[in-house]
N, C-alpha and C positions, 0 to 999 in steps of 0.2 A: 915513200911510206913503207916501211918493212913489214912483215907478216904479223909480228907481235902488236905493232900499232894499228894494223888493219883489222885484226881480231877484236882489239879493244873498241874500235870505232863500231864494228858490227854489233858487239855485244851491247854497247850504249844505245844504239838504234832500235835494237830488236823489238822491244816491247811498245815502242812508240809508233811503230809501223802497222798499217793495215795489212791483213792478210788477204790476198786475192786468191779464191779458190780454197782448197782443203790443205790445212798445215800439217796434217798427220800427227797432231798433238806435239809439235816441235816446239819446246819450251826452252827458255833462255839457259837452263842448266845443261842442256845438250851441247851447247856451243862452246866446247872446250878445245884447248890446243890439241889434245889427243884425238879428238873426233872430226873437227873441222878440216876437210882436204881440199886441195887445189883452190886455195883462197887467192883471189886476184881481184884487182879493181880495173875496170874497162869502160871508158866513156862515162865516167861518173858513177857506175852501178857496181855493186859488190857481187861477185860471183863465188860460190863454193859448193862443195859436195858434203853431204852428211850421210854416213853409213848407218842404217837402222836395222836392228836385230830381232824385231818382233816375231817374224817368222821362224826364227831359229829357235825360239821358245817352244814352238809348236812342232819342231823336228826337221824344218827345212835345212837344206845344205847351202842355201842362198841367203844373202843379206840384200835388203833393198838399198839403193843408193839414190838419195834424193839430190837433185842438182838445183840449187836455189839461186835466186836473183833478189838483190835488194836494191831499191831506188832511193837513196837517201833524200833526195830533192822532193820526191813525191810522197815520200814516207810510206812506201808499199813495198811487200815482199811476197814472192810466190815461187812454187815449185815449177820450174821450166820443163823438167823431164825426171822420169824415174827409171832407173836401170837396175840390174841385178849383178851381184858379185858372188861367185862361188866361193864358199868358205871351206867346204869339206868336198872330198872326191865323191862322184856319184856311187851309188850302191852298184855292186856287181850284177850284171844281167842275170835274168832268170831264164833257165831253158825250160818253158811250160810243157813241152812235150815229154821231155825227160822226167820231169816231176809227176806227170800224169801217168806215165809208164810205171813209175816206182809206186804210185798210188793204187794203180790197177793190180800190180803184183801183190801189195800188201792186202787189198781187199780179197784177192783170190786165196792168199795163203792165211788170212785171218791173224796177221802178225800181231802178238800181244803188245800192248802198250801204244800201238799205232792205230790199230782197229779195236774199238772198245764196243762190247756187247752191252746194250742197255736193258732195263728191267723188263721192257716189253718186247725183247726179242730182236729189236732193230739194231743196226750197227752204226756206230758214229766214227768218223775219221778224226783223228787228233790232228788238226791241221798244223799245229805249231811244229809238228815233226817235220814237215814239208816246207812250210813257209813260216819262219820264226817271227816272233812279235817285235824283235829287235830292229831298229831302224825308224825312219820317219812313217808315221801312222799312214799317211796318205799313200805311199809306196807300198806299204804292207797289204792295205785295203784293194789297191788296184791290183796287186800281184795275185791275191786270193781270188778276187773276182775273176781274173783271166784264167786261172787254174780251175776254178769251179765251172767255167763255161766250157772249157776244152774237156774237163773231166765228164760233164754231162753229155757231151757229143758222143763220147766212147761209151758211156753207161747206157745211153739210150739204145744202143745196138743190142743190149742185152735186156732191154726192158726196165732198166733201173734209172733212178735220178738221185741226184744229191742235193739237199736243201741247203738254204743259206747257213744253217746251223751245222752243216756237214753230216747230216744224218742221211743214211742210204735208204731208200725206199724204193717200191715199184711204181712205175709209170701208170697213172690212172687214167 
């Protein structure tokens, strides 16, 4: 049986099989020649992999790969394993101590556009100048958290603290 015939058999069986476990919303329309990978039949069962891109919609550089097994005799199907495939290169590493040093210089110098004076006299750091918004949001949030933690360590030596909104204040 060639791949085209096996895929046709798989598609014909799909909706009549009982799903064991979570199917991650894998519907018949996902089983296309372009998406089904490593299609093979072993001991009567059909095995294949299906790349899913839900995480990429939320900014991930990885796609999930679901490794499926379909038993035509028992009329069951299940995901045997879930792996990951990197689609894009990882973001460049962030040198937190270098960024903190730049921030401390900007705070000391009151750099326009980087340190903004608020109406109540407090100062706010424009974090996008140091850790831009572009990229996966999970990466951006994690980087900003690491920078804020390191910055607070340095500012505490001066009796200052930076809030989650990047407002500089005195330690109370």
